[in-house]
N, C-alpha and C positions, 0 to 999 in steps of 0.2 A: 130639365135644365134647372140649375141652382144658382141663385145670386146671393152673395153675402154682402150685406149693406153695413159698412163699418167706416167710421170717420177717423179711426186711429191707425197708427202704424203697427206692424206685426209685433206680437208680444213674445217674450223669451220663452223657452221651453218650460213645461209645467213643473212646478215645485210643490207648492202647497195645495195644488188641485187634487193631490192624493187624498185630501181630507174627505173627498166624495167616496172613496173606497172604504167600505165598512165591514166589520166582522172578521173573525178568525176561526176557521174550522178546519178539520182534517178529513181526508178521504183515504180509503184503502186503495193503493195503486194496484190496478188490475194485473200488472206484471209481477207484483210482489217485491218490487225494488223501491228504494226511497226516491221520492220525486226530486228531480234536480231543482236547486234553488231553496230547498227546505233543509232544516237541520237533520243530521242523521238520526236514526231511531234512538230514542232515549235521551237525546240532547235537546235542551230547550233554552231559549233566551228569555230572561225576565227583564223587560225594558225598564230602564231607570231614567231615560231622557226622552225628549220628543222624537229624536231620530230613531230610537229604539222602538217607540210606539208605532211609528210609521213602518219600520221594517217588519215588525210582527204582523201588523194589519195587511201589509202587502204580501207577506208570505202566505197568510190565510187566503187572500184572493188568488194567489198563484195556484194554490192547491185546488181551489174551486175551478179555475180555468183549465188545469190539467185534467180534472175529472170530466169537465165538459168536452174536452178534446177526445177523451177515451169514449165517451158516449157517442159523439158525432162519428168517430172512426168506425165504431161498431155498427151504427146506422148505415153508413156508406157501404160497408161490407155486405150488410143484409140486402140493401137495395140492389147492389150490383149482382149479388147472387140470384135474387128474384128475377131481375131482368134477363140474366143469362139463361135461367131455366125456361122462362116463357118464350124467349126468342129461339132457343134450341127446339122446343116443342113445336113452335110455329114452323120452323124450317123443315122439321121432320114430316109434319103433316102436308106441307106444300109439296115436298119431294114425292110423297106417296100419290098425291093428286096428279102431279106431272107425269109420273111413271104410268099410271092407269090411262091417262089421256094419250100418251105416246103409244101404248099398246092397243088403243082403240076402245072407245066408250060411246055409248048412245047419248044423245042429247038429253039434258036434264036428268042425268043419272042420280037417283035419290041418295045413294051412298056418297057419291062425290059432292053433292050439295051439302050433306051433313058434315063431311070432312071440311069443306070450305067454311062452313059456319064455325066449326071448331077452331080452324086456323085464325079466322077473324077474331074469335074470342081471345086467343093468345096475343094477337096484335093489340087488342084493346087493353089487355092487362100490362103489356109493356108500356103502353101510353100512360096508364095510371101510375106505373112505377116511376116513369120520367117526371110526372107531375109531382110526386113525392120527393124526388131528387131536387126539383126546383125549390120546393118549400124548405128542404134541408139546406140548400145553398144559401137561401135568404137568412136562415138562422146562423150559418157559418159567417156570413158577412157581419152580423152583429157581434159574434164572438171575436172575430179578428179586430174589429174596431175597439172593442173593450180591451183586448189584449194589448193593442198599441197604446191605448190610453193609460193602462196601468204600467206598461213598460216605461212610458215617459214619466209617469209619476215616480217610479223607482229611481229613474235617472235624476229627477229633480231632487228627491230626498237625499241622494248621495252627495249632493252639493252643499247640504246643510252641515253646519259645524256642531260639535258637542256630543257626538255619540261615543259610546265605549268601544273597545276593540271587538268585543263579542258582537255588539250590535252592528258595527260596520262590516264585520265578517258575514253576518247573516244578510245584510243588505247586498253585499257583493254576490252571494249565492242567489239571492232573489233576482237580481238583475240578470245573471246568467240564465236562470230558469225562465225568465220572460223571453229572452232572446230565443232559447231553444223551443219553448212552447209556441210562441208566435210563428216561428218558422215551420213547426209541425202543422199548425192550423192553416198556414198559407199553402203548404204542400197538399194537404187534404182538400182544400178548396180547389186547387188546380186540378187535382185528380177527378173530383166530382164534376167540375166544369167541363172537362174533356169527355166524361161519360155522357153528360147531358147533350153536348153538341153532336157527338157521334151517334147516339141513339136517335136524336131528332132527325138527323139526315137519313138514317136507316129506316125510320118509320115513314118518312115522306116517300121514299122509293118503294117500300113494301106496300103501302096503301094503294099506290098506283098499280103495282103489279098484281095485288089481290083483286082489284077491280077487273083487270084484264083476264085474270085466271077465272073469275066468275063467268065472264062472257064466253070463255072457252068451254067451261063446264056446261053452260046452257046450250051451246051449239054442238058440243061433242067433238071439238076440233083440237089440234095440237096446242099445247100451252105456250105462252109467250116466252121468248128467250130471257134469261136472267144474266145481267151484266155484273151483278154484285158477287159476293162470296158464294161459293158452290152451295147448292141446297143441302140442308142437313147440318150446316155449320152455323154457329151463333155469330152475330156481327162482332167485329173486332173490339168494339167497346165493351162487350160482355165477356169476351174470352181473354183479352189482354189488358189488364189495368194500366192506366197511364202512369208513368213514373213521376213522382213528385218533382216539381221544378223549384228552383230557388225563388224565394220571395222577392218581389220588386223592392227597390230601395225605399219607395214611398211607403211600403207597408210597415217598416220599422223606424223610419226616420223621416216622416213627412215634413215638408217645409211649413213654416208658419204661414197662415193665410195673409194674403195681401188685400188691399182695398179693391173691391170689385166695382165694375161699372154699374150704374143704377139699373133697376128693373125696367125693361122695355115692355110696356103694356099698351094695348090699343086705347087710344083716347087720352093718353097721358104723355106730356112732353118729356124728353130726356132729362134725367136727373130728378124726376118726381115719381118715386115708387108709389104704387098703389097702397093705400092704407085703409084699414077698416074702422079705425077710431081716432085718427089724427096722429098716432104714434108712428115713428119711422120703423119699419120692420127690420129686425136684425138679420134674418134669413128669409128668403123667399124661394120655395121649391115649386116649380111649375110642372104639373103632371100633364104635359102636352104629348105624351106618347105612352105606350103600354109599359115599358120597362125603364123607369127613371133611376139612374144610379146617383143617389144623393148622399149615401152614407159618409163617404170620405170628406167632401166639403162641409157636411154637417158636423162631423167630428172636429174638424179644424176650427170651425166657428165656435163650437162649444168650449174648446180649449181656451180660446181667447177670453170668452166670457167668464169662465171659471177662474182663470188667472186674476181677473179683476176682483171677483167676489166668489169664493167657494160655495156660498149658499145662494147664489143667484137663482131666481125663479123665472119660468117662462110661461107665456100664454101661447099655446099651439092652436092656431086658428084655421079651421077648414073654410076656405074662401071659395064660394060657388059663384060663377058668372050668371047673371040674370039672362033670361031668354036662351036657355041652353037645354039640351036633352040629357045632360049629365045630372043624375039625381043628387040631392043634398046628402043622402045616405052614403053614396059612393065617395063623395069628397070627405065626409066625416071618417070614412074608413081609411083614407089616405092620412088624415091627421092622426088617427089612433096608431097607425103603422109608424109614423114619424116619432110619436111620443114613446112607443115601445122601443124604437132604436135608441132614443136618448137615454132611456133607463139602462139598456144593454151597454151603453157606452160609459156608465158610471154614475149617472144622476140618480138621486132618490126619486121615487114615484111622485112625491108631493112637490117636486120641483118643476113639474110640467103638467099643466091642466089644459084641457081641450074644450073648444066650443066652435060653433059654426056661424058664419055670416054670409050673406048674399049681397053682392055689389055689382054695379055696372062698370064698364070700362075695361073688362078683361075678357079674353076669348077662350081661356082654358081654365080648368080647376087648378087652384093653388093652395099651398099650405104656408102660412106665415108664422114665423117665430117672433114674438115680441118679448123684450125683457119686462117682467112684470113690475108695475109700480108698487112701492111699499107704503 
């Protein structure tokens, strides 16, 4: 659960927040084609105005984002292939066990026990691959947030006056490039998310069936019926990739944040958010469950702060409840994860520092963002 504590009305779309985007570099497009949004090969724009400087910087960031997308797409393909191979091997081994049991086998047949162990190993490797998929999905979440951030920055730069025709043309290409690349990232994330869900369901069913199969091997009885895909076939998630879906509107044109309700915390009256040092927290992320989706509201809150001051700095505080079984190290890990997300969204690493505090009056680990005093 995320709470944004702000006393101001929504801020207009980002313009000068693009100052956080830094550097200009080039990549070799893996397809051998010019990257959309960049100048054709051999053509370059030498900026002579502020608008031109922003256009060139944003073009460099677009190239980096496209390179990141290519890397993520290749990683998704590798993981899907690995999961398909292991699940197919698992299904083949299970089919052999079932056929031998159907033909008649003695209890505790040593060869069947060895095959069952082999099948269970394939199942474990599918599980490991799904864990890697989840880690990649988290990386993609940061990539998408950064892409949205930079796309908004390009849109804001286009509203500025004073650019030359060549600079404005580059800026238009950059804007189109961000729309295309962000859409590709969204589609890749949707594909990967579908793989994770389907493999997770398949693993749950197959673990149960594997346990039943072991009991049959020990007793030398007929194997359990299988209601899923026929033995010898990989699950649908491995054999048939999910088609990319259109990105939700919020992914490319998220609304400006509105003032949220105060943090509700045990021992604190409504309207009085918990504070570690007397400052009012700008953002509070409550890690009250295993998978807290905080990136989108965090990005929107950062956009507000950066619009006010492009060089704003934050204290990212790991807040541990006293008298709890959750270790301070775990909560510090949450804070580091949030700080990493902030950098992925466009902040410089020196704009977010982390530390830990332990306080009473809360029942779950939290991460607080405070605007740093200067």
